[in-house]
Steps between C-alpha positions, in 0.01 A plus 500: 500500500780672699574875462820672602558876466868616486690819463631512138855568635511174697685301236598204720137429602377542146752240376385258768134537416565453132705185572205370702265546210333830595429741214463881513131593450485872584703810560393778730713788386595757765323293778706649779774752572848404632737785575282731283517267200190325367542117500303241307339188643494188281235232570580135440267208500520121484196288436507191726359193335 
């Protein structure tokens, strides 16, 4: 299994992971602050067979 956390605003990286077969498995709402705004982290995983 491979895990990849990403900022929810990183649309380009999210598209790449989804094209590679990763799926979103968790959301950490408000995981960090950027410029005073709470940002989410999305966790993606892919099971390697």
